[in-house]
C-alpha positions in Angstrom: 89.8 115.7 100.1 93.1 115.1 98.2 95.9 113.2 99.9 98.3 116.0 99.9 96.0 118.6 101.4 94.9 115.9 104.1 98.6 115.4 104.8 99.0 119.0 105.5 96.1 119.3 107.6 97.0 116.2 109.6 100.4 117.7 110.3 99.0 120.8 111.6 97.0 118.7 114.0 100.0 116.7 115.2 102.1 120.0 115.7 99.3 121.6 117.9 98.9 118.4 119.9 102.8 118.2 120.3 102.6 121.9 121.7 100.0 120.7 124.5 102.4 117.7 125.3 105.5 119.7 125.2 103.9 122.1 128.0 103.1 119.1 130.0 106.4 117.8 129.8 108.1 120.9 130.8 105.8 121.2 134.0 107.0 119.3 137.0 105.7 115.8 137.3 105.9 112.6 139.2 108.4 109.9 138.0 106.7 107.2 140.2 104.0 104.6 139.7 105.1 103.0 136.5 102.3 101.3 134.8 101.9 98.9 131.8 104.5 96.7 129.9 106.0 99.9 128.3 107.3 101.3 131.3 105.4 104.5 131.3 103.9 106.3 134.1 100.4 107.3 135.0 101.5 110.8 134.0 102.2 109.7 130.4 99.0 107.7 130.3 96.9 110.7 131.3 98.8 113.0 128.6 98.1 110.1 126.0 94.3 110.2 126.7 94.1 113.9 126.3 96.2 113.8 123.1 94.2 111.3 121.4 90.9 112.8 122.3 92.2 116.1 120.8 93.6 114.7 117.7 90.5 112.5 117.1 88.2 115.4 117.5 90.3 117.5 115.1 90.5 114.8 112.5 86.8 114.0 112.6 86.0 117.8 111.9 88.7 117.8 109.2 87.9 114.5 107.3 86.7 111.5 109.3 87.2 109.1 106.3 85.6 105.6 107.3 86.8 105.7 110.9 89.5 104.5 113.1 91.7 101.6 112.9 91.7 100.6 116.4 87.9 100.5 116.5 86.9 98.8 113.1 88.9 95.8 113.6 87.5 92.8 111.3 84.8 95.3 110.0 87.2 97.4 107.8 85.8 97.3 104.3 87.7 97.1 101.1 88.4 100.6 99.6 88.0 102.2 103.1 90.2 104.6 104.9 90.9 104.5 108.4 92.9 106.6 110.8 95.5 105.3 113.2 96.3 107.4 116.1 99.2 106.6 118.3 100.1 107.2 122.2 103.3 109.2 122.6 106.0 107.2 121.0 108.9 107.0 123.3 106.9 107.5 126.6 110.0 106.8 128.8 112.0 109.3 127.0 108.9 111.8 127.5 108.6 111.1 131.1 112.3 111.4 131.7 112.5 114.9 130.0 114.4 113.6 127.1 113.9 115.0 123.5 113.5 112.0 121.5 109.4 111.3 121.5 107.0 112.0 118.9 103.3 112.3 118.1 102.3 110.0 115.1 99.3 109.8 112.9 98.7 107.6 110.0 96.0 106.7 107.5 95.3 103.2 106.1 93.6 102.2 103.0 92.2 98.6 102.8 92.5 97.1 99.1 90.1 95.0 97.2 91.8 91.9 98.6 91.1 93.1 102.1 94.8 93.8 102.9 95.5 97.3 104.6 98.3 99.5 104.0 99.3 102.9 105.3 99.1 105.6 102.7 99.8 108.9 104.7 102.2 109.2 107.7 103.0 112.2 110.1 105.8 112.1 112.7 106.3 115.0 115.0 109.0 115.6 117.4 108.0 118.7 119.3 111.4 119.1 121.3 113.5 118.5 118.1 111.4 120.8 116.1 110.9 118.2 113.4 108.1 117.1 111.4 108.0 114.5 108.7 105.2 114.1 106.3 104.6 111.6 103.6 101.7 110.5 101.5 101.5 107.8 98.6 102.6 109.1 95.5 103.8 112.5 97.0 107.3 111.9 98.3 108.4 112.7 101.9 109.4 116.0 103.5 111.0 117.1 106.6 110.1 120.3 108.2 112.9 121.9 110.5 112.1 124.7 112.9 115.0 127.0 112.7 115.8 130.7 114.2 114.4 132.1 110.8 111.4 130.1 110.3 110.5 126.6 109.2 112.5 125.1 106.4 111.1 122.5 104.2 113.3 119.8 102.6 112.6 116.7 100.6 114.3 113.8 102.0 116.0 110.7 100.8 118.0 107.9 102.3 121.8 107.5 102.4 123.8 106.1 99.6 125.9 103.8 101.8 126.5 100.6 100.0 128.1 98.5 102.6 127.7 97.8 106.3 131.2 98.7 107.0 131.5 102.3 108.2 127.7 102.6 108.4 125.4 104.0 111.1 122.8 101.6 112.2 120.0 101.8 114.8 118.2 99.4 116.7 115.2 98.9 119.0 114.3 96.3 121.4 111.0 95.6 123.5 110.6 95.5 127.3 110.3 91.6 127.2 113.5 89.8 128.3 113.7 87.3 125.5 112.9 89.7 122.8 115.5 92.1 124.1 118.1 89.4 124.4 117.5 88.5 120.6 118.1 92.2 119.9 121.2 92.5 121.8 122.7 89.3 120.3 122.1 90.6 116.9 123.9 93.9 117.9 126.8 91.9 119.2 127.2 89.7 116.0 127.4 92.6 113.9 129.7 94.8 116.3 132.8 96.1 114.5 131.1 96.2 111.0 129.0 99.5 111.3 130.8 102.5 112.4 128.2 103.2 115.1 125.2 101.2 116.3 122.7 103.5 118.2 119.9 102.9 120.5 118.0 106.1 121.0 114.4 105.6 119.9 111.5 105.8 119.5 110.6 103.6 116.6 108.9 106.3 114.5 111.8 108.6 114.6 114.5 105.8 114.0 112.3 105.0 110.9 112.3 108.7 109.7 116.2 108.9 110.3 116.6 106.2 107.8 114.3 108.0 105.4 116.5 111.4 105.7 119.7 109.7 105.6 120.8 110.0 109.2 120.9 106.3 109.6 121.7 103.7 107.0 119.3 101.2 108.5 117.3 100.3 111.5 116.1 97.0 112.7 114.0 95.8 115.7 112.6 92.3 116.5 109.0 91.4 117.5 107.1 94.8 117.2 103.5 94.6 118.6 100.2 95.7 117.8 100.6 98.7 120.2 103.6 99.7 118.0 101.3 99.8 114.9 100.5 103.6 114.9 104.3 104.5 115.3 105.5 101.9 112.6 102.9 102.7 110.2 103.5 106.5 110.2 107.2 105.9 110.0 106.8 103.3 107.3 104.9 105.8 104.9 107.9 108.3 105.3 110.4 105.5 104.4 108.7 104.3 101.4 108.0 107.6 99.9 111.6 108.7 100.4 112.5 105.7 98.3 113.9 103.6 101.3 112.9 100.1 102.1 111.0 98.4 104.9 110.0 94.7 105.3 110.1 92.0 107.8 113.5 90.4 108.7 112.8 87.6 106.1 112.0 90.1 103.4 108.3 89.7 103.4 106.2 92.7 103.5 105.0 94.0 106.8 101.8 92.5 108.2 99.4 95.0 110.0 97.6 92.3 111.8 100.4 90.4 113.3 103.8 91.0 115.2 106.7 91.9 113.1 110.4 91.7 113.0 111.1 95.0 111.2 114.0 96.3 109.2 114.4 99.5 107.3 117.1 100.5 105.1 118.4 102.5 102.3 117.8 99.7 99.9 121.6 99.3 99.3 122.8 97.3 102.4 120.1 94.9 102.8 121.7 91.8 101.6 124.9 92.2 103.9 122.5 93.3 106.8 120.2 90.3 106.3 122.9 87.8 107.3 122.6 89.0 110.9 118.7 89.1 111.1 117.8 85.7 112.2 
């Protein structure tokens, strides 16, 4: 199946999964019993399991490719394509009845050198009525739900050329040392951007760099469990002609933890002074 058609089919699966998750969010639920390092609840975990089962079954029926990223591990073969399904990105926002959470799906391709790279990404924010779609060589689009129907728009990053007056977003983990590093970075650049936002989740922050809402986004130490969200958002950024890398300028490694920065590609040099 061609990548463009595969992306559209994947978006439809994510949108339908989002409908199910949104209905569960609207229903009354218990905020107690936090579990795991991400601060989510048993409620969110149960929804996650159902969503992944749903997305997996629909993807297998549509085009299973060569399997799933999480299962294949070191058995991934050159030339293979592997689906990467994420839990709800922004689980705390979801449990707390906030709007900023997403369903993410990406597709990795393994090169002849054995290195993998995401080539398809879908990020769907059900409450916001936004869906971001991107595929290698196909550009990136945003679909907005409006009162008169869905509106499709090709997206591109901002043209802001300096940090002064820009809008920057950042993320931080649930581990104290990593959070401290993020906040220290924010404190050092405070006063330069017009605004420094902390809303999340990661996938949506990346998409908002891609569509020009933010001029840049950074987060230290994204972990293996962040790969679904980061990989889906990364394809959107790249195909919108934005830039995404590690803080040191090296490509993102999909096998290790990463300090990630995304930008419009114009304020990188100035921003990099603060990313240590």
